[in-house]
N, C-alpha and C positions, 0 to 999 in steps of 0.2 A: 504494501502499500505506500502510496505516496500525498508526503502534506499535503501539497495543493489539492489531491483530492477531495480534501477532509474542506479545505479553506472554499471550493469550488461547493462542496452539501451545503454551510451555512450558508453564503453567499442566495445562498439558490435556494435553502426555507427562511431566508429574508423576504429577498422580493416575490418570492409564488412566483416569480416569473424568468424561463431560459433565455429570452431574447436578452434581457435585462440585467442578469447575473452573468452574459456571455459578455454584454458591453463592458460590466465593471472590472471582471478579470483579466479583460484584454487578449481577449480570446474568441478565435470562429463560433456561434454557435453550436452547430455541426460536431466542434473540438472538444468543444465544453460537453455536450449531452454526449459523447461518447468517454470524456471522464467521469460524469455522475457515472452511467452507466456502467464504469470497468471496477466503479466502488462499491459497486451493488453484487458484483460478480467472486468482490473478494470477500463480503459480507457472506453473499449467498443468499442474501437477501430482498426484495423491493424498495426504498426507500420513499418513491414518489410512485403517485396515483400518477399517471395519465390521462384517467378518462374525465374529470374531471379540468374545469377553468374556472380561473383561472388554479394557477400548478397548486399541489396539496404536500401535504404529506401523510403516509402511512400510520400506521401504531408504532410500525417498524424504522421510521423515520422523526418520528416524534421520539421516542423512546432515544435511536443515537444520539436526535442532535443535540440533547444535554453532553453526552459521551463526546463528544463531536470537539460544543464548546472545549471540556475539561483540558480535554489534551491535546490538545490546539495551545492552552493555557498553560499545560504543564511542559510543551515545550518550548515556548516563546521562555518561561523564563526561567529553566535551563539551560538555553544560549547565551539572556542575559547575568545567569550567574556565574560563568563559566568568561564568558567576553569579562567581567569587571576583574574575574583573576585574573587577564592581560596586561600586566601595565602598557610593554609597550603598546597598544591599541591606542592606547589614549590621545598618544603622539604622533598619529599617525593618519590619512586622510582615508576614508575609501569609496573610491569613485564604484558606480554601474554607469555605466557607454553603453552605444550598442558598437558594433563593428567597427561600423568605417568612422567613426569618428574616433576612435582610439589610434587607428594606423593614422591621421591627418591634419584631424582639430590637435587634437589632446598632448603631442609629445612638440610641438610651436607655441602654446596655448599656457600647457606649463612652463615652459624653458620664459617666455615672456611674463610668465606671471611671479616666478623667482627672485627674478631681476629684478621687482618691485617690490615685491612682500616678506620677500626673504624666501629660505627653504622651508620647503616641505616635505614631509617623509609623507609619501603615496602609497596605494596596491591600487590599481588597477582591478574590475574583472569586465573584459569584455564580452559580451553577451546579446541579444537579439531585441530589440526594441523591450518585447511583451516581459522576456524574463528580465530587464535593466530597472522595468515600473516594477514587478513585486519584488526585488532585490530590496528595492527600497520603502516598499509599501511591511515588506517584513521587515523592517531594521536590519536588514543584511550589510548596507552601506550605510556611508553620510552622505555622498548628494550622489542627485544623477546628472550626468547629463545626454542630452535626445535635443532630436531635430522635434519641428513642433511644426503646421498648417492648424488654420482655423477648421479646415475640411479633414482634418482629418487628428482632433484634440488628444491627447494625453485624459480621462477623466479622475485626476487627484482633486480630489478635495480640496479648497481656495481655503478655506477656513482650519486647513489640518497641515499642507506643505505650502511654503512660501517658494517666491520663481525669482530670476536674474534672467533680465534676459543678453544676451554673450554674442549675439550682433545676424545676423545671418551671411545667408551663401542658396548661388544658385545650385540647382539640378539641371543640363541642359544635354543634348548628342554630341559629343565624340565619335571618333575616328581617325584609323593611324592615317598620317599623311605624309609626303614627298619630303624630303630638304627643305624644299619654298614653301612646305605651306601650306602644300595643294592636298583637301582632304579626298581620302579613298572613295569615300560611298556621299553626295549628297542628298540630304533631303528633299522633298519630299516622297521621295519615288514616282514610282507610277503605277497603276492597276496591272499591266505589260511586265513592266519587271520593278517587284517589290524587293526593298532593301533589305538581303540580312540582316535578320533583329538580335540581340545577344539582349535576352529576358531578365527580370528576378521572377526567385517563388512564387506563387502568390501568397506565398505567407510573409514577403517582404515587406517590410516597413515603404523605402525606397519605389515600392514596385507599386503600391500603393499612389504615391505620387508622379509615376510616369501614368498610370491610369487616369489621374485626371490633367496630365498635356493632353492626349488625347481624348476624353473628353469636352475641353475647353477650345482643342484645336479647330481652329476656323476654316483652314485650309486637310486637309483630311492626308494620315502620312498613311501611306500605303510601304507593308513592315511582313517580313515575312520567319517568324520564331527560328531561329538553329540550332540557341540553345538558351539553357534558363542554368539559374542558380541564384542565391540569397546574396550571397556575397559579394560589393562592390566590386573588391578586390579583384575576383574574379572577374568579373566581368571586363575591367581595364588589362587584364591579362592578354584575353581572350583578343581584346581590339588590338592591343597592342601589338598582337601576332598576325591583324589585317586582318579578323572574321565575321566585322560587321558592328554594325550599329551600336553603342551604349549611351544611355543616361545616369551621368554617374555626377556629382558633388564636386565643387568647384577649386575645392580643396581639394578632393582626391588625386588632379591629371596639372599642379602646378606644373611640378618638374616637367612632365611628359609634353607641355603645353611650351615652356619657354626652351625641351632642350627638340622640337619638331619631333617630335616622337605619336604629338595626336592633335587632331584641331578641329575643332567645332565641325558639328553637319549639321548644322542650318545656317540660317542664311543673318545672322546676327540681331534680328531683329525683335527677338525676345520672346516671340509668338509658340516658340515651341518651349519653354522652356518653365518654372513653379522655384518660388524663394522658397524658403524655409528658415521657419525661426531657428535656433542653437539658444534653449533654453538650461539653464543650470534651477535645478530642486534640491532643497531638504526638507524634513519633516520639522517640523516647528516645534523650540525648544518650550520645553510646557517643568511642573516642577518633577510631575513622575519624572521624564524622561527630558536630561536637563541639554544633553550630548555633550560634547565632548568643546577644551576648553580653546583649540587650536580650528575646529571645526568654523565658531561661534567669530573668533577674531578672524578667520580668511571671511568669508560670508561679512560680515563688518565693510572689508578692504572695499570686498567684490559692489558693493551695496552706496560707498561713496564715489564707487570707481563711476559707476553709472552715470547716479545723480552729477557725477559731473559734468557726462560725459551727453546728458540730456540736456543741461546749462548753456554747453561748451555749441552745441545744435544751435538753442534757441537763438543766442545773441548774433549766431552767424547769420539768422534766418531775416534776425532785425537790421541786420547790418545793409544785407543782400535785400531788403526795403525799401531801406532806404534812399538805399542809393538809386 
């Protein structure tokens, strides 16, 4: 049995809705349903009455609900107790970061941050977006760094989690190019000659961003999927081999663009791209869970930096308007 099955079941018992709980647990409804079924198979008993609407628990489900709450409490208490005994963790900042940002954004960001803030002992957990979010929710990290888009938001309770915007970056199409910077493939392609498309797997967050690009495109794109993975780095390597067009975050291809190994596969108009916000989250400190002092100091510094950035932009805007 997996702990997340218990958390799924508790969520379902409280919402009485498979779709709502799947949304809160940052997973697709079919995957959520399979996990509930796995828990029922492990217990050997039906927990959910699927003949009623809204969803409700069976008698066995009502009995197990109390047990699930108790088990999760014991697990979390044991983890908190053991972590409290590891004094070294109090001076280490634990980050949960999606794979792409861990390879592209984080190294450069941490280097610049340490030059201004001071040395940071850090531990980075590179995960998919769902698991990174759940790591923060379950207390497995201090800070979550991730992409955000208003049409694919992270459903974190704003009364429980603080957020700082770290900036934005674009997701757009790239392909291999020659030494003159001429791309191998250029959008939009045609019905007769669709372009080879290096795609994200269905469960990838960046794949959902690409879907937004396709849905919003005024000029349709003619692409033929020839490769699929959930890793942006994997798509980039295939694009470098000349295997097709890949939609990649700009921070992932900075070096390759400079060295003229990759080039934009669009017309530069922005018609086939989407801007994503990079956000940093933490659980808001409380009397019961005050958090680490080093994380509080870092958060205060980043909030001040953000305020200064916003103020500077406002001043520049006023000066521009006065001219």
